[in-house]
C-alpha positions in Angstrom: 13.2 83.9 147.5 15.9 81.5 148.7 16.2 80.1 145.1 16.6 83.6 143.7 19.4 84.4 146.2 21.2 81.1 145.5 21.0 81.7 141.8 22.3 85.2 142.3 25.2 83.9 144.5 26.0 81.2 142.0 25.9 83.7 139.1 28.2 86.1 141.1 30.7 83.2 141.8 30.7 82.3 138.1 31.2 85.9 137.1 34.0 86.3 139.7 35.8 83.2 138.4 35.3 84.4 134.8 37.1 87.6 135.8 39.9 85.7 137.4 40.4 83.7 134.2 40.5 86.8 132.1 43.5 88.2 134.1 45.3 84.8 133.8 44.7 84.8 130.0 46.2 88.2 129.7 49.5 86.9 131.1 49.6 83.9 128.9 50.5 86.1 125.9 53.8 87.1 127.4 56.7 85.0 125.9 58.8 83.1 128.3 62.6 83.9 128.2 64.4 81.7 125.7 67.2 79.6 127.2 70.0 78.2 124.9 72.2 75.6 126.2 75.4 75.1 124.3 77.1 71.7 124.5 80.8 71.4 123.6 81.4 69.9 120.2 82.6 66.3 120.0 85.1 66.9 117.3 87.8 64.2 116.9 90.6 63.9 114.4 91.7 60.3 113.6 95.0 61.8 112.4 96.4 65.1 113.8 95.6 67.8 111.2 98.4 69.7 109.3 98.7 73.3 110.3 100.1 76.1 108.1 100.7 79.7 109.0 99.6 82.2 106.3 101.7 85.3 106.8 98.7 87.6 106.7 97.1 85.8 109.7 100.1 85.4 112.1 98.8 82.0 113.5 98.5 78.5 112.4 95.4 77.2 110.5 94.4 73.6 110.1 94.1 72.4 106.5 92.4 69.5 104.8 89.9 69.1 107.6 86.1 69.4 107.7 86.5 71.9 110.6 87.8 75.4 111.1 90.6 74.8 113.6 93.5 77.2 114.4 96.5 77.1 116.7 97.4 80.4 118.5 98.8 81.3 121.9 99.4 77.7 123.0 95.8 76.7 122.4 93.7 75.1 119.7 90.7 77.1 118.7 87.7 75.5 116.9 85.0 77.5 115.1 82.0 75.3 115.5 78.3 76.1 115.5 78.8 79.9 115.1 81.0 80.1 118.2 84.7 79.6 119.1 85.9 76.8 121.4 89.3 76.3 123.0 91.4 73.3 124.0 94.9 72.4 124.9 94.8 69.5 122.5 93.6 69.3 118.9 91.0 66.6 119.9 89.5 68.5 122.8 87.9 68.5 125.2 86.5 71.8 123.8 85.3 74.7 126.0 83.3 77.6 124.5 85.2 80.8 124.5 83.6 84.3 124.4 84.7 86.3 121.4 86.4 89.0 123.6 88.6 86.3 125.2 90.0 85.1 121.8 93.7 86.1 121.1 93.9 89.4 119.3 95.2 87.8 116.1 92.1 85.7 115.8 89.7 88.5 116.7 91.2 90.7 114.1 89.9 88.5 111.3 86.4 87.3 110.4 86.1 83.5 109.8 85.6 84.1 106.2 88.9 85.9 105.9 90.7 83.2 107.9 89.2 80.6 105.5 90.3 82.6 102.4 93.9 83.1 103.6 94.0 79.4 104.6 92.8 78.2 101.3 95.3 80.4 99.3 98.2 79.3 101.4 97.2 75.6 101.2 97.1 75.8 97.4 100.8 77.1 97.5 101.7 74.3 100.0 100.1 71.5 97.9 101.7 72.9 94.6 105.2 72.8 95.9 105.2 70.8 99.1 108.9 69.7 99.0 110.1 73.3 98.6 107.4 75.0 100.7 109.0 77.9 102.5 106.2 78.8 104.9 105.8 77.5 108.4 103.8 74.3 109.0 103.5 71.6 111.6 101.5 68.5 112.6 100.8 68.3 116.3 103.1 65.9 118.2 105.7 65.9 120.8 108.7 65.8 118.4 108.4 69.5 117.5 107.2 70.8 120.9 110.4 72.8 121.6 110.6 74.3 118.0 107.0 75.3 118.2 107.5 77.0 121.6 110.4 78.9 120.1 108.4 79.9 117.1 105.5 81.1 119.3 108.0 83.1 121.4 109.4 84.8 118.3 105.9 85.4 117.0 104.9 87.0 120.3 107.9 89.2 120.2 107.1 90.3 116.7 103.5 90.9 117.6 104.6 93.0 120.6 107.0 95.0 118.4 104.3 95.6 115.8 101.9 96.8 118.5 104.6 99.1 119.9 105.2 100.5 116.4 101.5 101.0 115.7 101.1 102.8 119.0 104.0 105.1 118.2 102.6 105.8 114.8 99.2 106.7 116.2 100.9 109.0 118.8 102.8 110.7 116.0 99.8 111.1 113.8 97.9 112.6 116.8 100.7 115.1 117.4 100.8 116.1 113.7 97.1 116.7 113.7 97.4 118.9 116.9 100.2 120.8 115.4 98.3 121.5 112.2 95.1 122.4 114.0 93.2 119.4 112.6 92.4 117.9 115.9 89.0 119.3 117.1 88.5 117.0 120.1 
């Protein structure tokens, strides 16, 4: 009888542990959250890149480089690894920037558009470099004051464009209301 009871107790313990394993196995199938750690790019230019300003963009774009780099709002922005990075110098250090924190001029264009406008403007620049009428610069201290003035003028133009756009939208809204087309 003692043997039977011991076998029964051993069987019950095995069954209990088997049940515990089943509940653990059920949880194994749940995927763990995926963590992505982004490291800053180690992009370094041996020679400061040439920047040109395609009129359709409103900011400077680096040309003849293997990287997508732009200069806007006193910062260099690098498109690298499907994300934007920012630095105060064209050689970094780079810090990742959320899309919503990019300057409006950059956010307004997809990277493919930026590349397209850059390439078109660079062909014009290369074709007639000595008589090129567009804006361009290569980073360095010698043009710091000129660049600051250009950025100030660009900012004023951008503000004026925004003000004009806002006025036009208000006017359109008033016209729609007056003609009964506004159903909001």
